[in-house]
N, C-alpha and C positions, 0 to 999 in steps of 0.2 A: 273271971278274967279281968285283969287291969286294962283299962282303955289306954292310958297314957304310960307306956313303958319308956325306958331310957332311950331306945332307938327312935321311938315316935317323937318324943319331946326334942331330941337332938335334931331330928329332921325338921320339925316345925320351927326350931330356933333359926334355921337358915333363912326362913322367910322373915323372921324378926330382924335378922342381920341385913339382908340385902334390900329390904323395903326402905331403909334409910336413904339409899341412893335414889329410889323412885320418888320419894316425897321431897326431901330437902334439896336434892340436886336437880332431878329431871323436871319436877312440877313447879317448884317455887323459885329457888335462888339462881340457878344457872341461866334461865331465859332472861330474867331481869338484869342480872349482873353482866351478862354478855352484851346487852343493849346499852346499859348505862355506864359501864366501867371499861370493859375490854374493847368495845368497838364504839366508844363515844364519839370519836372523830371520823367515823365512817357513816355514810348515808344509811338511813333506816332501810332502804330497799336492798343495799348491798349486804348489810349485816343479816337481814332476814334471809337473803338468798344463801349465804354461807352457813347459817344456822340450819336451814332446811337441808342443805347438802350433807352436813354432819349427821343430822337425824336420819334422813332418808337413806344415806349411804350405809350407815350401820344397820338399819332395819333391813335393807335389801340384802346385804351380805349375809346376815343371820337367817333371813327367810330362805335364801337359796341353799345355804349350807346345812340348815337344821336337820333335814332327814339323813344326810350323809354323816354328819357328826354323830347322830343318834345310832346309826347303823354301826359305825366304827367303834363307838363305845360299847355296844353289845358284843361285837365279835372279838374285841380286844379284852373284854371283861374289865374295863377300866372307866366306868362312868364316874366313879368317885375321883379318879385322877383328872379326868377332863373337868369336872366340877371345880377341883382345886386350881387347875390352871386358869380357868376363866375368872375365878374369884381373885386370884393374884393380879391378873390384868386389870380387873375392875378396881381393886383396892389401891394399887399403885397409881393408876391414872387419876382416880378421884383425889387422892392425897396430893398429887402433883399440881392440881388446879390451884392450890393455895400459893404456889410459887410463881404463877403467871402474873407478869406485871401489867400495868395499865397500857392499853393500846396493843397488846400482843394477842389480838383476837384470833389470828390463825392458829397459834399454839393452843389456845383455849378450846377452839373447835375440834382440833385433832384429839386432845386429851378427853374431851367429852364424848367423842365418837368411840374412842377406845374403852372408856368407862361403860358406855352403853353396850358395847360388844361383850364386855365382861359380865354385865348384868343379864342380858338376854341369852347369851350363850350358856351361862350357868343354869338358867331356868330350864333349859332343855333336859339336862341331866338331873336336876333337882326334881322336876315333875316325874321323870321316869323311875326315880327311887321310891315313889309313893307305894307301888305295889310290892316293894321289897320290905318295907317297914310296917305296912298296915295289913292286919288279918283281913281276909275276904269279907267277913261280916262286920268290919269296922272301917272300911275304906272311905265311906262318905264322911263319917265323923272325923277321921284323921285329916282328910283333905280340907274340911272346914276349919279344923284347928290350925292348920298351916296358914291359911289366909287370915284367920283371926289374929294369930301371933304377928303376922306381917302388918296388919292394920294398926295394932297396938304399938309394936316396936317402932314403926315408921312415924306414928303420931307422937310418941313420947319424945323422940329425938328432935322432930320438927318443932315441937313446942319449946324445947330447950334452945334450939337454934334461933327461933323467932325472938325469944327473950334476949338472946345475945345481941341481936341486931337492934332491938329497941332500947336496951340499956347496956351498951358495950362496956362502959366504965365499971359496971358492977362485976364484970368478968375479967377485968384487967386489960381491956382492949381499948385502943385509941379512938376508934370510930366505927361506923356501921360497915364500911368497906373491910376493915380488919376483921370484923365479926363474921362477915360472909366467908372470907378466906379461912378463918378458923373453923367455920362450920364444915367446910370440905374436909378438913383434917379429922373432925369428930366423926363424920360419916365413914371415912376410911378406917378409923380405929374401931368403930362400932361394927362395921361389916366384917373386919378381920377377927375381932374378939368373939363375936357370937356365931361365927362360922366354925369355930374349933370343934364343938360337940359333934357335928355331923361327920367329921373326918375321924373322930375317935370312937364313936359308938354305933355308927351305921355300917352294915355290911351288905354289899349288893349280892344279888343272886348270881351264881356262877353257872355257866352253861357249857355243854360239851364242846362247843365250837370255839370257845374262848382261846385266844392266843395272846399271852401276856408277855412273852419274852421280847427283848429289844430286837433280837435278830429276826423276829417274825413280824415286825411292824409293817414292812413293805407288803408282805403277803396279806396282812389284815386290811390294809388300805385297798388293795386290789379286790379282795373278797367283799369289802364293804360296798364298792361300786357295783359289783355283780349282784349282791344281795338287794341293793336299792333298786336295780333294774328289775329283778324278779318280783319285788313288791308291787311295782307299777303294773306288771303283767298279771299278777295273781290277786289283784285288789278285789275281784269278784268273790274270792273266798271269804273275805271279811266285809260282806255287803253292809251289815249293820254299822260297823265302824266307819266305812266310807261315807254312807249316807249321813251319819252323825257329824262327820267332819264338814260336810256341805252345810248342814243345818247350823252348826257352830259358827262357820264362817259368816253366815248371814246375820244371825242374831248378835254375835259378838261385835260385828261391824256396826250394828245399831248402837250397842252399848258404848263402843269407843267414840262414835260420833256424838252421842249425847254428852259424854264427858267433856269433849272439846267445845261443844256448843254452850255448855253451862258457863264456862269462863268467858266466852265471847258475849253471851247474853248479860252476864254480870257487869261487864264493862259497858255494854250498850245502855244499860239502865242507870249508869253513873255510880256504880259501887267503887269505893276506894280499894286500893291494893290490900290494905289491912283487913277489909271486910272479906275479900276473896280468900285470904289466908285463913281467916277464922272459919269460913265455910269448908275449906279443905281439911282443917283440923277436925271440924265437926264430923265430916264424912269418915275420917280415920277412926274416931272413937265410937261412932255408931256402928261402923263396919265390924268392930271387934266382936260384940255379942251377937250381931246379926249373922256373921259367918258361922259361929258356933251353932246358932239356932238352925240355920239351913242345913248344916252338916247333920244335926240330929234328925231333922225332917227327912233328909235323904236316906238316913240309916233306918229309921223306925217306920217310915211311911213308904216313900218312893223317891229316888233321885229325879226321875222324869217329872213327877208331880211338882217337886221343888223348883225345877228349871222352868216349868210352865208358869208357876206362880210368879217367878222373877220376870219372865217375859211379859206377863200381863201387867205387872206394876210398871215396868219400863214403858210399855205402850201407853199407859195412863199418864205417866210422867211426861212423855213426849207430847201428848195432847194438851196437858196442863201447861207446858212450856209455851205453847202458841198463844196463850192468853196472859202470860206473865208480864207484869209491868213494874212491880215494886220490889224493894230490897227484901221485905218480909216474905214475899212469894218466892224469891230466889232461895232463901234459906229453907223454906218448906220443900222446894224441889231438891235441894242438896241433901236434906234429911231423908227424903224418900229414896234417893239414889243410894245413900249410904246403907239403907236397910237391905238392899238387894244386890249391890255391886259385888261384894265378897261371896254371897250365896250363889250367884249364877256362875262365877268363876270356879268356886270350890266344887260344886256339883257337876259341872261340865267335866272337870278334870277327873273326878272319881268315877263318873259313869263311863267315860271313855276307857278308863282302866279295866272296867268289867268286860269290855268288848274285844280286847286285844290279847294276843298270846304273850304270857309273862316273859318268855325267853327273848322276846323281841321288843321289850318295852322302850328301850332307848330309841330304836328306829321309829316305832309308831308314835312316840311322844315328840320325835323330831318333826313328823308330819303335822302333828297337833299344833306345835309351836309355829310351824311354817304358816298354817292357816291363820293363826292368831296374828302373825306379823303382817300378812297380806290383808287382814281385816281392818283396813283403814282406807279403803279405796272406793267401795261402792257408795258408802254414806255420803262423803263429800261430793262425789260425782252426781249422785241423785239429788242432793240439795241444790247444787249449782245449776243443774238442768231445770229443776222445778222453779227455781228463782227466776231464770231467764224466761221460761215459758209463761209464768203467772205474774211476774213482777212483784211478788210478795215473799218476804223473808219468812213470814209465819207459815205460809203454805210449804215453803222449802223445808222447814223443820218438821212439819206434819208428814212430809213424804217418808221420813225415816220409819214410820209405822209399817210401811210395806216390808221392810227388812225383818221386823219382828214377826209379822204374820207369815211370811214365807219361811222363816226359820222355824217357827212353831209347827208348820205343816210338815216340813221335812223331818223334824224331830219326831213327830208322831209316826211318820212312815218308817223311820229308822227303828223305832221301838218295836214295830210289828215284825221287823226282820231280825231282831236280837236273838242270839243263841238261846236255846231252851233253858240252860242253866241260869242265865240272866233273868229271863222271864219268871222262872220259878222263884228266884231270890226276891224279885219285886213283889210277886204275889204273896210270898211268905211274910214279907214286911207288912203288907196291907192287912193280912189276917191277924198278925201279932198286934198291930196297932188297934184293930177293931176290938180285940179282946181286952185291951188295957183301957 
């Protein structure tokens, strides 16, 4: 059996496509350009407030709507159509950022929020298509390949965009500002171009309840609300999936907090912006083979074991960060993070796919993405409270270990409640690995 079929590669290339937005726009250029160019005449406090509104508003909207959108996609049999719609929103909004003039920070914030909605909304349906393209015995490998493609694709374009800003004349651009605007155009084109394969070669699973005609759209929406309500009532039927979502919420909150802490820590020890960008690039290119490796571990050994390994490494990274003082130590921490960041994301996504009913993938991955969007609350709150109580930023960072420990405990409990077919699959992987 070929591992990477045309549908699988086409699905993975969507991660290659939209990761350009995550790296070039969300992480690197937009926050800096928003401060230094679009809102240069606005106080730092006001620009930070509106940037937070743009980020938080988009995240909250998608977190609230994610389960409903997933349910609607399942019942209407149109997850690919929803994916296409969110992709169009993201591509157009990102490209339009290049047209925003200096001082037009309100328009820039709105377009960024729309681009983020396109990015995160598309991921709901992209994730749910995993179980449509991946054979049951290859789901971990395929999930890992998706994240690997994403890290590599996002890293390649980011490297080109950074080169454009460092030497704009080489690319026929007048200055660094023109290069940043051109970068937004390249992200839009990259996102659009490499999204084409998923719409050409991936076919979603059809279910008997699907209603695809335009005249039935109102009925599909009403039924989606009813189905969503039933899911909340019947959640005990999927105890393992529910417990896993709680575990995921805890440990992925720790992961997200560590990612944000790394940048703040880098700035606090005096690293230049160029060094931070180098660290981000390093994470991208380390993440490519690491995601593939953890996908293999999840498939050939156990996804649960792979997630536990990632949690342990993140716990050690958190403890290490409390003693970090030099730039060299920062790059060591970034490298360690790059080794497990894609792995914990890929294996979490694929293991969850083993626990849910395939015909309700969109709905259940909607809940999954909802938990991921809300997983940026406990960590900062825990850090802030610890900092006030102890007066130490190092103890504040150390407090994140609690999230990893609690998440690991719930993950273990979730595994004990997994359906017998999942447990059998994991045991078979362990036996096969021992023979090899």
